[in-house]
N, C-alpha and C positions, 0 to 999 in steps of 0.2 A: 524777552521781557515776561515776567510772571503775570499771569491773569488772575484777577481778583473777582470774586462774585459776592454780591451782597445777599444775605439770607434774611428773611423776615424773622425777627427775634421775639415777636409778641407772643405772650403766653395765654392770652384770652381776648375776648371781645372788648372793643372800645365803645363807649356810649357817649353820645352828645350830651354835654352838661355844661351849663354856664354857672360855675361856682366862683365866688369872690375869693381871691388869694392874695397873700402878701409874700413876696420873694425877697430874700436878703442874701447878698454875696459880697465878697471882696474882689475888686477889679485888679488888673495887672499893675496899676500904680499904687496899690495899697489902700485905696479908698473903699469905704463901706457903702454899698448901694442898697437902698430899700425901695422896692417898686410894687405898686398895686397892680393887679391884673385879674383876668377872668380865664377860666379853663375853656378850651374849645371842646375837648373830649377827655375822658378819663378811661384808663384801662386798669387791670388788676395790679400792675406794677409801675404805673406812671401816668403822666398827663401831658397834653399839649396845651400850653398856656400862651395867652396873648398879653404881652407887656408893651405898653405904648411907647415909653420914652427910651429905654435902654435895655439891651439884651446881655445876659452873661456870656462868657466865652464857652465854646464847646470844651467839655472835659472838666469844667469848674464845678465846685460844690455849691448848691443852693439850699438854704433853709426855706422851706415852703410851708406857710401857714394857711390852712383852709379855714375861711371865716363863715359865719352864718349869713343868712340872706341880707341882713342889714349891713354887713361888713364890719360889725363891731365885736362879736363874741368869737373866740377861738374854738374851732371844732376839733382840729388836729394839726400837729406840727410834725413834719418829716424832713429828713435829709435826702436830697436828690443830687443826681449828676446830670449835667447837660449833655444829651446825646447828639442833638443837631439843632440847627437854627434855620428859620425861614425869614430872610431879611427883606420881606415885602415892606416898603416904606409906609404903606397905608395900613398894614396889619401884620406887624412883626410877631413871630411865634418862636417859642422854645420848647423842644421835646425833652421832658425830664423823666429820668428813671429813678425809682425809689432805691435808697441804700439802706433804709431801716423801716420799721413799723409797717411791714407789708400786711400783716393780719388786721391791724387797726384800719389801715387804708381801705382794705377790701370791705370791711364791715361798716365803716362810717362814710365812705366816699363812693367806691365803685359799685357795690351792690345796691345802694339806694338810687343810683343813677340809672339802673337798668330800666328800660322802658316797660310799661305795662302793655303787654300784647294781648289783644282780644281776638277771638275768632271773628273773621269778617263774614257778615251775613251774605249768603249768595241768593241769587234770583230763585233758585230751586227751593231754598229754605223758606223764602217769603211766600212762594206759591203754595207750599205745603201748609204753612200757617193759615193762609186764606181759606184753603179747602177745609181745614179743621174747624175754622170759625163757621163756615157755611153749614157743615154737618151738624154743628151744635145748635144752630138756629133752626134747622128743619127737623 
């Protein structure tokens, strides 16, 4: 029996981001599905999205529209493919990989989602600042 191994295919960091999205796809019966959802996280070439009512099939194409914070204005529309599903009844998720518009996605979705990281102040830094203040007073 052949052995298969799974290799991590991600090409960059994923950032936690709750962005409103609208997903559209055709199901196996030929019906057209439109579902509203929210991203769990975004990467440079895809996203993990929460869709409450229905999930597309693995391998299917999904038109994904990223909406503004109010869910009204279109920010970006991309074509994606479903890589995997998490069928948790309380929180179903679909992992989507971009098939087009990677540069636009990176500039409008992924890069703005990057957290702002600041240097954490250490106890030593605080003690040094207090010593400087004391020197200035005396």
